[in-house]
Residue, then its C-alpha position, 0 to 999 in steps of 0.5 A: m441257697g443250698l449247694f444243690d440249687k446253686i449247681t442246678r442253676g448252672i445247668s442251662r449256662g453249662i449247656g449253653n457254653a457247651i453247645g451254643n444257643a442254636t441247639q441249647k433248647a433241644v437238649e436242655k430238658k433232657a440233659t436236666e433229667v439225666l444230670t440231676p441225679k449226678i448233681n444230687q449225688a455230688a451234693d450229698t457227697i459234699a454235704g457228708g464231708s468232715k467240714p463243720s456246718g455252714t462251711t464247704n469242702s472246696s476240693s469236693l466242690d471243685g471235683a463235683l463241678g468238674n464232674f458236672t462240666n464233664a457230664v454236660n459236655g459228654y451228654v451234649t456231644q452224644a445228643a449232637q451225634n444225631m442232630k443238625v442245625c439249620p444255618n438260616c433259622n437255627k432250628p435243630t432237627s434230626s440228622d436224617k433230614k436234608f432240608c429244614p422243616e421250619c424254613g426249607t433251607a438245605l441242612p449241613d452234611k455233617t451233624v453238630a458233633q461231626a462238625a466238632v471232629c478235627p480234620s487234622c488229627g481226628k479228635q472229637n472235641s466238645l462243642s464249645e471248642k472253636y479250635c482243636s484242643e489237641c492240635g489247634t486246627k480250626l474246627p469245621i463247626t467254627v468254619e460253618a458258624e462263621e460262614n453262616q453268620r457272614n451269610l446272615d449279615e449279608q442278608v441284613m445288608n441287602e435289607w438295608q439297601e432296600k429299606l435304608s437306601n437313603y443312608p450310607r450302608w454300614r461298612l465298619g465291621g462287626t457281626d451278628y447284624n440285625l435290622e428291626y422296624y418299629d412304629e412310626g417308621y423307626y428302624i434300629f440297626t445293631a451289630k456286635y463287636l469284640s469289645h466296647e472300644e471297637a464298637y465305640s470306634a465304629v460309631i465315631s467312624y460312621r458319624g464321620f462317614l455320614k458327614q462326608n455324605g451330606f448329613k449334619e447337625a441341625g435344629q435348635y439344639p444341634s448335636v453330633e449324636h443326631l445327624y440330618k440330611k434333607e432331600n426333596g423335602v424329606c428329612y433323614h435322621v440318624d440317631t447315635e445318642h443311645c448306642f450302648e444302652g444295652d450291651a457295651d459291645r453291641l452298638t445300636i443306631g436308629f434311623d427315621k424321617s423326623e426333623p430336629r426340634g426347631g426344624f432342619d432349617y432352624e437358624k439361631p436368632a440374631p441378638k437384638k441391637k441395643g439403642f440409646f447408648g446400650l441402655f435398652 
């Protein structure tokens, strides 16, 4: 793969780091058009260096990548001067709108770029910053994102109360909650954590919480990864066996109304008594 290809493949990632997923698609195409000539020029400069064929002038490469990063941040910040993002559906729209044209939610007063201006010192930060690079103050863009995420997580918890009321509600932290319905009455709940260790600890704690609320290991092959509770003839099942088959820092828990193999009330058969002095 040539140098140009390596750098251009980083455009999407660079924009994502600069502005986040919410507005990435809105600016990615235009940014690619604007930045490609700059990357071409940087690649030509490096290719014309004095290094032998097959080697790379590392200082020139570092400079080109630095210019690329600055170009991405500069363009994205400029594009975001006239852009708002819906706090409900994440759709980017123009700054003249007051309500999201996709879902009707009230839009923020500030544009995306304005939300990256430090309220303490007035510095215009890049959109990838959470705290002001000049004075360390938490930026409005960070405050808004955290508040929006809390609201979205609370909506998921309200949905939990409606659809999973027979299971203990999730109270073990995390963020970026999601609840999806699959075939045959199977629900999947996911939550993101700062680390795998924190996510794993939450799973262990939830198992304990389930047992405190009457769930237990059951069936022919009981396991703490599958806990059950039977009420009014209905068996409620919590599946924590496949929690981390995706991201290590995002837990996944399944809920359905299935019984374990052998049935909820399965009891292991007693060993047969041997007669005639143990011969048979």
